[in-house]
mmCIF file of the N, C-alpha and C atoms, coordinates in Angstrom:
data_MODEL
# 
_entry.id   MODEL 
# 
loop_
_atom_site.group_PDB 
_atom_site.id 
_atom_site.type_symbol 
_atom_site.label_atom_id 
_atom_site.label_alt_id 
_atom_site.label_comp_id 
_atom_site.label_asym_id 
_atom_site.label_entity_id 
_atom_site.label_seq_id 
_atom_site.pdbx_PDB_ins_code 
_atom_site.Cartn_x 
_atom_site.Cartn_y 
_atom_site.Cartn_z 
_atom_site.occupancy 
_atom_site.B_iso_or_equiv 
_atom_site.pdbx_formal_charge 
_atom_site.auth_seq_id 
_atom_site.auth_comp_id 
_atom_site.auth_asym_id 
_atom_site.auth_atom_id 
_atom_site.pdbx_PDB_model_num 
ATOM 1   N N  . MET A 1 1  ? 24.990 27.205 -10.897 1.00 0.00 ? 1  MET A N  1 
ATOM 2   C CA . MET A 1 1  ? 23.651 27.367 -10.227 1.00 0.00 ? 1  MET A CA 1 
ATOM 3   C C  . MET A 1 1  ? 23.658 28.564 -9.231  1.00 0.00 ? 1  MET A C  1 
ATOM 4   N N  . THR A 1 2  ? 22.605 29.204 -9.250  1.00 0.00 ? 2  THR A N  1 
ATOM 5   C CA . THR A 1 2  ? 22.500 30.379 -8.187  1.00 0.00 ? 2  THR A CA 1 
ATOM 6   C C  . THR A 1 2  ? 21.406 30.012 -7.242  1.00 0.00 ? 2  THR A C  1 
ATOM 7   N N  . VAL A 1 3  ? 21.594 30.283 -5.987  1.00 0.00 ? 3  VAL A N  1 
ATOM 8   C CA . VAL A 1 3  ? 20.581 29.893 -4.970  1.00 0.00 ? 3  VAL A CA 1 
ATOM 9   C C  . VAL A 1 3  ? 20.323 31.364 -4.247  1.00 0.00 ? 3  VAL A C  1 
ATOM 10  N N  . ARG A 1 4  ? 18.916 31.556 -4.110  1.00 0.00 ? 4  ARG A N  1 
ATOM 11  C CA . ARG A 1 4  ? 18.589 32.641 -3.356  1.00 0.00 ? 4  ARG A CA 1 
ATOM 12  C C  . ARG A 1 4  ? 17.441 32.252 -2.319  1.00 0.00 ? 4  ARG A C  1 
ATOM 13  N N  . ARG A 1 5  ? 17.447 32.890 -1.152  1.00 0.00 ? 5  ARG A N  1 
ATOM 14  C CA . ARG A 1 5  ? 16.531 32.562 -0.127  1.00 0.00 ? 5  ARG A CA 1 
ATOM 15  C C  . ARG A 1 5  ? 15.881 33.755 0.487   1.00 0.00 ? 5  ARG A C  1 
ATOM 16  N N  . ASP A 1 6  ? 14.578 33.595 0.541   1.00 0.00 ? 6  ASP A N  1 
ATOM 17  C CA . ASP A 1 6  ? 13.775 34.577 1.127   1.00 0.00 ? 6  ASP A CA 1 
ATOM 18  C C  . ASP A 1 6  ? 12.847 33.981 2.168   1.00 0.00 ? 6  ASP A C  1 
ATOM 19  N N  . GLY A 1 7  ? 13.196 33.845 3.481   1.00 0.00 ? 7  GLY A N  1 
ATOM 20  C CA . GLY A 1 7  ? 12.311 33.247 4.425   1.00 0.00 ? 7  GLY A CA 1 
ATOM 21  C C  . GLY A 1 7  ? 12.273 31.751 4.147   1.00 0.00 ? 7  GLY A C  1 
ATOM 22  N N  . PRO A 1 8  ? 10.953 31.153 4.021   1.00 0.00 ? 8  PRO A N  1 
ATOM 23  C CA . PRO A 1 8  ? 10.899 29.861 3.895   1.00 0.00 ? 8  PRO A CA 1 
ATOM 24  C C  . PRO A 1 8  ? 10.933 29.317 2.358   1.00 0.00 ? 8  PRO A C  1 
ATOM 25  N N  . VAL A 1 9  ? 11.199 30.408 1.463   1.00 0.00 ? 9  VAL A N  1 
ATOM 26  C CA . VAL A 1 9  ? 11.228 30.051 0.110   1.00 0.00 ? 9  VAL A CA 1 
ATOM 27  C C  . VAL A 1 9  ? 12.638 30.210 -0.518  1.00 0.00 ? 9  VAL A C  1 
ATOM 28  N N  . ALA A 1 10 ? 13.117 29.201 -1.289  1.00 0.00 ? 10 ALA A N  1 
ATOM 29  C CA . ALA A 1 10 ? 14.440 29.190 -1.897  1.00 0.00 ? 10 ALA A CA 1 
ATOM 30  C C  . ALA A 1 10 ? 14.196 29.130 -3.344  1.00 0.00 ? 10 ALA A C  1 
ATOM 31  N N  . THR A 1 11 ? 15.145 29.662 -4.130  1.00 0.00 ? 11 THR A N  1 
ATOM 32  C CA . THR A 1 11 ? 15.066 29.601 -5.650  1.00 0.00 ? 11 THR A CA 1 
ATOM 33  C C  . THR A 1 11 ? 16.300 29.131 -6.143  1.00 0.00 ? 11 THR A C  1 
ATOM 34  N N  . LEU A 1 12 ? 16.426 28.126 -6.943  1.00 0.00 ? 12 LEU A N  1 
ATOM 35  C CA . LEU A 1 12 ? 17.643 27.587 -7.506  1.00 0.00 ? 12 LEU A CA 1 
ATOM 36  C C  . LEU A 1 12 ? 17.515 27.870 -9.013  1.00 0.00 ? 12 LEU A C  1 
ATOM 37  N N  . ASP A 1 13 ? 18.473 28.750 -9.564  1.00 0.00 ? 13 ASP A N  1 
ATOM 38  C CA . ASP A 1 13 ? 18.506 28.965 -10.922 1.00 0.00 ? 13 ASP A CA 1 
ATOM 39  C C  . ASP A 1 13 ? 19.570 28.154 -11.598 1.00 0.00 ? 13 ASP A C  1 
ATOM 40  N N  . PHE A 1 14 ? 19.102 27.266 -12.501 1.00 0.00 ? 14 PHE A N  1 
ATOM 41  C CA . PHE A 1 14 ? 20.073 26.459 -13.326 1.00 0.00 ? 14 PHE A CA 1 
ATOM 42  C C  . PHE A 1 14 ? 20.211 27.082 -14.642 1.00 0.00 ? 14 PHE A C  1 
ATOM 43  N N  . ALA A 1 15 ? 21.105 26.577 -15.476 1.00 0.00 ? 15 ALA A N  1 
ATOM 44  C CA . ALA A 1 15 ? 21.207 27.178 -16.748 1.00 0.00 ? 15 ALA A CA 1 
ATOM 45  C C  . ALA A 1 15 ? 19.990 27.321 -17.660 1.00 0.00 ? 15 ALA A C  1 
ATOM 46  N N  . HIS A 1 16 ? 19.161 26.272 -17.585 1.00 0.00 ? 16 HIS A N  1 
ATOM 47  C CA . HIS A 1 16 ? 17.841 26.253 -18.458 1.00 0.00 ? 16 HIS A CA 1 
ATOM 48  C C  . HIS A 1 16 ? 16.626 25.903 -17.614 1.00 0.00 ? 16 HIS A C  1 
ATOM 49  N N  . ALA A 1 17 ? 16.690 26.108 -16.311 1.00 0.00 ? 17 ALA A N  1 
ATOM 50  C CA . ALA A 1 17 ? 15.583 25.828 -15.478 1.00 0.00 ? 17 ALA A CA 1 
ATOM 51  C C  . ALA A 1 17 ? 15.625 26.626 -14.184 1.00 0.00 ? 17 ALA A C  1 
ATOM 52  N N  . ARG A 1 18 ? 14.491 26.693 -13.508 1.00 0.00 ? 18 ARG A N  1 
ATOM 53  C CA . ARG A 1 18 ? 14.427 27.357 -12.207 1.00 0.00 ? 18 ARG A CA 1 
ATOM 54  C C  . ARG A 1 18 ? 13.537 26.364 -11.270 1.00 0.00 ? 18 ARG A C  1 
ATOM 55  N N  . CYS A 1 19 ? 14.106 26.277 -10.078 1.00 0.00 ? 19 CYS A N  1 
ATOM 56  C CA . CYS A 1 19 ? 13.365 25.435 -9.095  1.00 0.00 ? 19 CYS A CA 1 
ATOM 57  C C  . CYS A 1 19 ? 13.007 26.362 -7.893  1.00 0.00 ? 19 CYS A C  1 
ATOM 58  N N  . THR A 1 20 ? 11.725 26.387 -7.445  1.00 0.00 ? 20 THR A N  1 
ATOM 59  C CA . THR A 1 20 ? 11.301 27.114 -6.221  1.00 0.00 ? 20 THR A CA 1 
ATOM 60  C C  . THR A 1 20 ? 10.984 26.042 -5.188  1.00 0.00 ? 20 THR A C  1 
ATOM 61  N N  . LEU A 1 21 ? 11.539 26.188 -4.060  1.00 0.00 ? 21 LEU A N  1 
ATOM 62  C CA . LEU A 1 21 ? 11.353 25.259 -2.972  1.00 0.00 ? 21 LEU A CA 1 
ATOM 63  C C  . LEU A 1 21 ? 10.632 26.284 -1.800  1.00 0.00 ? 21 LEU A C  1 
ATOM 64  N N  . ASP A 1 22 ? 9.553  25.575 -1.333  1.00 0.00 ? 22 ASP A N  1 
ATOM 65  C CA . ASP A 1 22 ? 8.765  26.430 -0.367  1.00 0.00 ? 22 ASP A CA 1 
ATOM 66  C C  . ASP A 1 22 ? 8.351  25.605 0.767   1.00 0.00 ? 22 ASP A C  1 
ATOM 67  N N  . ALA A 1 23 ? 8.922  25.885 2.027   1.00 0.00 ? 23 ALA A N  1 
ATOM 68  C CA . ALA A 1 23 ? 8.734  25.067 3.129   1.00 0.00 ? 23 ALA A CA 1 
ATOM 69  C C  . ALA A 1 23 ? 7.441  25.682 3.900   1.00 0.00 ? 23 ALA A C  1 
ATOM 70  N N  . ARG A 1 24 ? 6.351  24.928 3.990   1.00 0.00 ? 24 ARG A N  1 
ATOM 71  C CA . ARG A 1 24 ? 5.260  25.401 4.673   1.00 0.00 ? 24 ARG A CA 1 
ATOM 72  C C  . ARG A 1 24 ? 4.333  24.272 5.183   1.00 0.00 ? 24 ARG A C  1 
ATOM 73  N N  . ASP A 1 25 ? 3.651  24.627 6.215   1.00 0.00 ? 25 ASP A N  1 
ATOM 74  C CA . ASP A 1 25 ? 2.690  23.605 6.792   1.00 0.00 ? 25 ASP A CA 1 
ATOM 75  C C  . ASP A 1 25 ? 3.258  22.149 6.910   1.00 0.00 ? 25 ASP A C  1 
ATOM 76  N N  . GLY A 1 26 ? 4.401  22.024 7.353   1.00 0.00 ? 26 GLY A N  1 
ATOM 77  C CA . GLY A 1 26 ? 5.118  20.749 7.533   1.00 0.00 ? 26 GLY A CA 1 
ATOM 78  C C  . GLY A 1 26 ? 5.427  20.004 6.286   1.00 0.00 ? 26 GLY A C  1 
ATOM 79  N N  . ALA A 1 27 ? 5.365  20.712 5.062   1.00 0.00 ? 27 ALA A N  1 
ATOM 80  C CA . ALA A 1 27 ? 5.719  20.078 3.820   1.00 0.00 ? 27 ALA A CA 1 
ATOM 81  C C  . ALA A 1 27 ? 6.725  20.971 3.097   1.00 0.00 ? 27 ALA A C  1 
ATOM 82  N N  . LEU A 1 28 ? 7.374  20.269 2.156   1.00 0.00 ? 28 LEU A N  1 
ATOM 83  C CA . LEU A 1 28 ? 8.326  21.024 1.344   1.00 0.00 ? 28 LEU A CA 1 
ATOM 84  C C  . LEU A 1 28 ? 7.717  21.004 -0.066  1.00 0.00 ? 28 LEU A C  1 
ATOM 85  N N  . LEU A 1 29 ? 7.378  22.131 -0.692  1.00 0.00 ? 29 LEU A N  1 
ATOM 86  C CA . LEU A 1 29 ? 6.725  22.169 -1.989  1.00 0.00 ? 29 LEU A CA 1 
ATOM 87  C C  . LEU A 1 29 ? 7.812  22.552 -2.991  1.00 0.00 ? 29 LEU A C  1 
ATOM 88  N N  . LEU A 1 30 ? 7.786  21.808 -4.211  1.00 0.00 ? 30 LEU A N  1 
ATOM 89  C CA . LEU A 1 30 ? 8.802  22.157 -5.119  1.00 0.00 ? 30 LEU A CA 1 
ATOM 90  C C  . LEU A 1 30 ? 8.130  22.446 -6.474  1.00 0.00 ? 30 LEU A C  1 
ATOM 91  N N  . GLN A 1 31 ? 8.596  23.472 -7.170  1.00 0.00 ? 31 GLN A N  1 
ATOM 92  C CA . GLN A 1 31 ? 8.075  23.824 -8.529  1.00 0.00 ? 31 GLN A CA 1 
ATOM 93  C C  . GLN A 1 31 ? 9.282  24.016 -9.414  1.00 0.00 ? 31 GLN A C  1 
ATOM 94  N N  . VAL A 1 32 ? 9.196  23.336 -10.609 1.00 0.00 ? 32 VAL A N  1 
ATOM 95  C CA . VAL A 1 32 ? 10.388 23.297 -11.572 1.00 0.00 ? 32 VAL A CA 1 
ATOM 96  C C  . VAL A 1 32 ? 9.651  23.951 -12.822 1.00 0.00 ? 32 VAL A C  1 
ATOM 97  N N  . ASN A 1 33 ? 10.353 25.064 -13.356 1.00 0.00 ? 33 ASN A N  1 
ATOM 98  C CA . ASN A 1 33 ? 10.076 25.462 -14.709 1.00 0.00 ? 33 ASN A CA 1 
ATOM 99  C C  . ASN A 1 33 ? 11.331 25.279 -15.474 1.00 0.00 ? 33 ASN A C  1 
ATOM 100 N N  . ALA A 1 34 ? 11.232 24.832 -16.821 1.00 0.00 ? 34 ALA A N  1 
ATOM 101 C CA . ALA A 1 34 ? 12.426 24.575 -17.625 1.00 0.00 ? 34 ALA A CA 1 
ATOM 102 C C  . ALA A 1 34 ? 12.117 24.867 -19.137 1.00 0.00 ? 34 ALA A C  1 
ATOM 103 N N  . ASP A 1 35 ? 13.167 25.026 -19.765 1.00 0.00 ? 35 ASP A N  1 
ATOM 104 C CA . ASP A 1 35 ? 13.164 25.392 -21.206 1.00 0.00 ? 35 ASP A CA 1 
ATOM 105 C C  . ASP A 1 35 ? 12.445 24.299 -22.089 1.00 0.00 ? 35 ASP A C  1 
ATOM 106 N N  . ASP A 1 36 ? 12.741 23.064 -21.606 1.00 0.00 ? 36 ASP A N  1 
ATOM 107 C CA . ASP A 1 36 ? 12.084 21.997 -22.468 1.00 0.00 ? 36 ASP A CA 1 
ATOM 108 C C  . ASP A 1 36 ? 11.813 20.815 -21.529 1.00 0.00 ? 36 ASP A C  1 
ATOM 109 N N  . THR A 1 37 ? 11.049 19.852 -22.019 1.00 0.00 ? 37 THR A N  1 
ATOM 110 C CA . THR A 1 37 ? 10.760 18.723 -21.295 1.00 0.00 ? 37 THR A CA 1 
ATOM 111 C C  . THR A 1 37 ? 11.928 17.884 -20.837 1.00 0.00 ? 37 THR A C  1 
ATOM 112 N N  . GLU A 1 38 ? 12.889 17.722 -21.623 1.00 0.00 ? 38 GLU A N  1 
ATOM 113 C CA . GLU A 1 38 ? 14.078 16.914 -21.307 1.00 0.00 ? 38 GLU A CA 1 
ATOM 114 C C  . GLU A 1 38 ? 14.828 17.546 -20.077 1.00 0.00 ? 38 GLU A C  1 
ATOM 115 N N  . THR A 1 39 ? 14.837 18.829 -20.070 1.00 0.00 ? 39 THR A N  1 
ATOM 116 C CA . THR A 1 39 ? 15.602 19.588 -18.912 1.00 0.00 ? 39 THR A CA 1 
ATOM 117 C C  . THR A 1 39 ? 14.595 19.455 -17.717 1.00 0.00 ? 39 THR A C  1 
ATOM 118 N N  . LEU A 1 40 ? 13.371 19.611 -17.840 1.00 0.00 ? 40 LEU A N  1 
ATOM 119 C CA . LEU A 1 40 ? 12.423 19.487 -16.783 1.00 0.00 ? 40 LEU A CA 1 
ATOM 120 C C  . LEU A 1 40 ? 12.596 18.139 -16.060 1.00 0.00 ? 40 LEU A C  1 
ATOM 121 N N  . HIS A 1 41 ? 12.560 17.000 -16.798 1.00 0.00 ? 41 HIS A N  1 
ATOM 122 C CA . HIS A 1 41 ? 12.669 15.672 -16.335 1.00 0.00 ? 41 HIS A CA 1 
ATOM 123 C C  . HIS A 1 41 ? 14.038 15.493 -15.600 1.00 0.00 ? 41 HIS A C  1 
ATOM 124 N N  . GLY A 1 42 ? 15.090 16.032 -16.180 1.00 0.00 ? 42 GLY A N  1 
ATOM 125 C CA . GLY A 1 42 ? 16.408 15.928 -15.573 1.00 0.00 ? 42 GLY A CA 1 
ATOM 126 C C  . GLY A 1 42 ? 16.494 16.574 -14.235 1.00 0.00 ? 42 GLY A C  1 
ATOM 127 N N  . ILE A 1 43 ? 15.985 17.861 -14.190 1.00 0.00 ? 43 ILE A N  1 
ATOM 128 C CA . ILE A 1 43 ? 15.975 18.551 -12.924 1.00 0.00 ? 43 ILE A CA 1 
ATOM 129 C C  . ILE A 1 43 ? 15.156 17.737 -11.859 1.00 0.00 ? 43 ILE A C  1 
ATOM 130 N N  . GLN A 1 44 ? 14.012 17.226 -12.231 1.00 0.00 ? 44 GLN A N  1 
ATOM 131 C CA . GLN A 1 44 ? 13.189 16.555 -11.370 1.00 0.00 ? 44 GLN A CA 1 
ATOM 132 C C  . GLN A 1 44 ? 13.914 15.344 -10.804 1.00 0.00 ? 44 GLN A C  1 
ATOM 133 N N  . ALA A 1 45 ? 14.542 14.578 -11.775 1.00 0.00 ? 45 ALA A N  1 
ATOM 134 C CA . ALA A 1 45 ? 15.271 13.393 -11.322 1.00 0.00 ? 45 ALA A CA 1 
ATOM 135 C C  . ALA A 1 45 ? 16.425 13.776 -10.255 1.00 0.00 ? 45 ALA A C  1 
ATOM 136 N N  . LEU A 1 46 ? 17.138 14.802 -10.638 1.00 0.00 ? 46 LEU A N  1 
ATOM 137 C CA . LEU A 1 46 ? 18.255 15.310 -9.756  1.00 0.00 ? 46 LEU A CA 1 
ATOM 138 C C  . LEU A 1 46 ? 17.683 15.638 -8.463  1.00 0.00 ? 46 LEU A C  1 
ATOM 139 N N  . LEU A 1 47 ? 16.682 16.498 -8.393  1.00 0.00 ? 47 LEU A N  1 
ATOM 140 C CA . LEU A 1 47 ? 16.126 16.863 -7.044  1.00 0.00 ? 47 LEU A CA 1 
ATOM 141 C C  . LEU A 1 47 ? 15.556 15.657 -6.242  1.00 0.00 ? 47 LEU A C  1 
ATOM 142 N N  . SER A 1 48 ? 14.930 14.746 -6.948  1.00 0.00 ? 48 SER A N  1 
ATOM 143 C CA . SER A 1 48 ? 14.367 13.542 -6.369  1.00 0.00 ? 48 SER A CA 1 
ATOM 144 C C  . SER A 1 48 ? 15.427 12.607 -5.691  1.00 0.00 ? 48 SER A C  1 
ATOM 145 N N  . ALA A 1 49 ? 16.518 12.464 -6.441  1.00 0.00 ? 49 ALA A N  1 
ATOM 146 C CA . ALA A 1 49 ? 17.602 11.657 -5.877  1.00 0.00 ? 49 ALA A CA 1 
ATOM 147 C C  . ALA A 1 49 ? 18.278 12.407 -4.719  1.00 0.00 ? 49 ALA A C  1 
ATOM 148 N N  . ASP A 1 50 ? 18.567 13.722 -4.817  1.00 0.00 ? 50 ASP A N  1 
ATOM 149 C CA . ASP A 1 50 ? 19.250 14.452 -3.749  1.00 0.00 ? 50 ASP A CA 1 
ATOM 150 C C  . ASP A 1 50 ? 18.347 14.461 -2.551  1.00 0.00 ? 50 ASP A C  1 
ATOM 151 N N  . LEU A 1 51 ? 17.040 14.716 -2.737  1.00 0.00 ? 51 LEU A N  1 
ATOM 152 C CA . LEU A 1 51 ? 16.182 14.877 -1.519  1.00 0.00 ? 51 LEU A CA 1 
ATOM 153 C C  . LEU A 1 51 ? 16.000 13.466 -0.839  1.00 0.00 ? 51 LEU A C  1 
ATOM 154 N N  . GLY A 1 52 ? 15.915 12.425 -1.663  1.00 0.00 ? 52 GLY A N  1 
ATOM 155 C CA . GLY A 1 52 ? 15.864 11.127 -1.172  1.00 0.00 ? 52 GLY A CA 1 
ATOM 156 C C  . GLY A 1 52 ? 17.163 10.727 -0.434  1.00 0.00 ? 52 GLY A C  1 
ATOM 157 N N  . ARG A 1 53 ? 18.297 11.139 -0.904  1.00 0.00 ? 53 ARG A N  1 
ATOM 158 C CA . ARG A 1 53 ? 19.521 10.785 -0.109  1.00 0.00 ? 53 ARG A CA 1 
ATOM 159 C C  . ARG A 1 53 ? 19.759 11.587 1.071   1.00 0.00 ? 53 ARG A C  1 
ATOM 160 N N  . PHE A 1 54 ? 19.387 12.885 1.044   1.00 0.00 ? 54 PHE A N  1 
ATOM 161 C CA . PHE A 1 54 ? 19.503 13.735 2.222   1.00 0.00 ? 54 PHE A CA 1 
ATOM 162 C C  . PHE A 1 54 ? 18.548 13.415 3.250   1.00 0.00 ? 54 PHE A C  1 
ATOM 163 N N  . ALA A 1 55 ? 17.337 12.931 3.005   1.00 0.00 ? 55 ALA A N  1 
ATOM 164 C CA . ALA A 1 55 ? 16.342 12.617 3.962   1.00 0.00 ? 55 ALA A CA 1 
ATOM 165 C C  . ALA A 1 55 ? 15.983 11.140 4.085   1.00 0.00 ? 55 ALA A C  1 
ATOM 166 N N  . ARG A 1 56 ? 17.080 10.280 3.891   1.00 0.00 ? 56 ARG A N  1 
ATOM 167 C CA . ARG A 1 56 ? 16.855 8.940  3.753   1.00 0.00 ? 56 ARG A CA 1 
ATOM 168 C C  . ARG A 1 56 ? 16.230 8.351  5.005   1.00 0.00 ? 56 ARG A C  1 
ATOM 169 N N  . ARG A 1 57 ? 16.371 8.895  6.117   1.00 0.00 ? 57 ARG A N  1 
ATOM 170 C CA . ARG A 1 57 ? 15.735 8.369  7.350   1.00 0.00 ? 57 ARG A CA 1 
ATOM 171 C C  . ARG A 1 57 ? 14.326 8.495  7.322   1.00 0.00 ? 57 ARG A C  1 
ATOM 172 N N  . GLU A 1 58 ? 13.816 9.617  6.845   1.00 0.00 ? 58 GLU A N  1 
ATOM 173 C CA . GLU A 1 58 ? 12.293 9.959  6.682   1.00 0.00 ? 58 GLU A CA 1 
ATOM 174 C C  . GLU A 1 58 ? 11.739 9.245  5.561   1.00 0.00 ? 58 GLU A C  1 
ATOM 175 N N  . GLN A 1 59 ? 12.457 8.817  4.524   1.00 0.00 ? 59 GLN A N  1 
ATOM 176 C CA . GLN A 1 59 ? 12.065 8.122  3.246   1.00 0.00 ? 59 GLN A CA 1 
ATOM 177 C C  . GLN A 1 59 ? 10.913 8.955  2.754   1.00 0.00 ? 59 GLN A C  1 
ATOM 178 N N  . PRO A 1 60 ? 11.190 10.210 2.133   1.00 0.00 ? 60 PRO A N  1 
ATOM 179 C CA . PRO A 1 60 ? 10.002 11.043 1.690   1.00 0.00 ? 60 PRO A CA 1 
ATOM 180 C C  . PRO A 1 60 ? 9.435  10.348 0.469   1.00 0.00 ? 60 PRO A C  1 
ATOM 181 N N  . ALA A 1 61 ? 8.109  10.571 0.346   1.00 0.00 ? 61 ALA A N  1 
ATOM 182 C CA . ALA A 1 61 ? 7.533  10.301 -0.910  1.00 0.00 ? 61 ALA A CA 1 
ATOM 183 C C  . ALA A 1 61 ? 7.446  11.489 -1.729  1.00 0.00 ? 61 ALA A C  1 
ATOM 184 N N  . ILE A 1 62 ? 8.038  11.495 -2.895  1.00 0.00 ? 62 ILE A N  1 
ATOM 185 C CA . ILE A 1 62 ? 8.176  12.598 -3.879  1.00 0.00 ? 62 ILE A CA 1 
ATOM 186 C C  . ILE A 1 62 ? 7.236  12.338 -4.999  1.00 0.00 ? 62 ILE A C  1 
ATOM 187 N N  . THR A 1 63 ? 6.244  13.111 -5.229  1.00 0.00 ? 63 THR A N  1 
ATOM 188 C CA . THR A 1 63 ? 5.283  12.963 -6.261  1.00 0.00 ? 63 THR A CA 1 
ATOM 189 C C  . THR A 1 63 ? 5.382  14.319 -7.156  1.00 0.00 ? 63 THR A C  1 
ATOM 190 N N  . TRP A 1 64 ? 5.704  14.194 -8.472  1.00 0.00 ? 64 TRP A N  1 
ATOM 191 C CA . TRP A 1 64 ? 5.673  15.285 -9.358  1.00 0.00 ? 64 TRP A CA 1 
ATOM 192 C C  . TRP A 1 64 ? 4.343  15.327 -10.011 1.00 0.00 ? 64 TRP A C  1 
ATOM 193 N N  . GLN A 1 65 ? 3.874  16.592 -10.151 1.00 0.00 ? 65 GLN A N  1 
ATOM 194 C CA . GLN A 1 65 ? 2.521  16.800 -10.892 1.00 0.00 ? 65 GLN A CA 1 
ATOM 195 C C  . GLN A 1 65 ? 2.885  17.815 -11.908 1.00 0.00 ? 65 GLN A C  1 
ATOM 196 N N  . SER A 1 66 ? 2.125  17.712 -12.943 1.00 0.00 ? 66 SER A N  1 
ATOM 197 C CA . SER A 1 66 ? 2.243  18.734 -14.162 1.00 0.00 ? 66 SER A CA 1 
ATOM 198 C C  . SER A 1 66 ? 1.379  19.910 -13.773 1.00 0.00 ? 66 SER A C  1 
ATOM 199 N N  . GLY A 1 67 ? 2.149  21.061 -14.077 1.00 0.00 ? 67 GLY A N  1 
ATOM 200 C CA . GLY A 1 67 ? 1.283  22.246 -13.984 1.00 0.00 ? 67 GLY A CA 1 
ATOM 201 C C  . GLY A 1 67 ? 1.129  22.879 -12.725 1.00 0.00 ? 67 GLY A C  1 
ATOM 202 N N  . GLY A 1 68 ? 1.938  22.388 -11.582 1.00 0.00 ? 68 GLY A N  1 
ATOM 203 C CA . GLY A 1 68 ? 1.903  22.967 -10.280 1.00 0.00 ? 68 GLY A CA 1 
ATOM 204 C C  . GLY A 1 68 ? 2.977  22.615 -9.455  1.00 0.00 ? 68 GLY A C  1 
ATOM 205 N N  . TYR A 1 69 ? 2.726  22.718 -8.184  1.00 0.00 ? 69 TYR A N  1 
ATOM 206 C CA . TYR A 1 69 ? 3.656  22.432 -7.137  1.00 0.00 ? 69 TYR A CA 1 
ATOM 207 C C  . TYR A 1 69 ? 3.656  20.853 -6.971  1.00 0.00 ? 69 TYR A C  1 
ATOM 208 N N  . SER A 1 70 ? 4.892  20.278 -6.550  1.00 0.00 ? 70 SER A N  1 
ATOM 209 C CA . SER A 1 70 ? 5.034  18.837 -6.091  1.00 0.00 ? 70 SER A CA 1 
ATOM 210 C C  . SER A 1 70 ? 5.192  18.984 -4.653  1.00 0.00 ? 70 SER A C  1 
ATOM 211 N N  . GLN A 1 71 ? 4.553  18.149 -3.943  1.00 0.00 ? 71 GLN A N  1 
ATOM 212 C CA . GLN A 1 71 ? 4.537  18.072 -2.510  1.00 0.00 ? 71 GLN A CA 1 
ATOM 213 C C  . GLN A 1 71 ? 5.521  17.057 -1.994  1.00 0.00 ? 71 GLN A C  1 
ATOM 214 N N  . LEU A 1 72 ? 6.339  17.302 -1.083  1.00 0.00 ? 72 LEU A N  1 
ATOM 215 C CA . LEU A 1 72 ? 7.263  16.276 -0.507  1.00 0.00 ? 72 LEU A CA 1 
ATOM 216 C C  . LEU A 1 72 ? 6.815  16.209 0.973   1.00 0.00 ? 72 LEU A C  1 
# 
């Protein structure tokens, strides 16, 4: 995995997917693009589990939406 950061935006490049994290307006927006649906769901599950574990005190509500950003 390769990670790049430019201000409030970070990009995670996986073998078959890319995730963009954008911190703005008190929220963390995530967008995942993947080569196929199975990879997409796998990356979403990975990010949801990791973010839930890292921010367990805040208990974030993570909602994935098709075709756009997901807001945390």
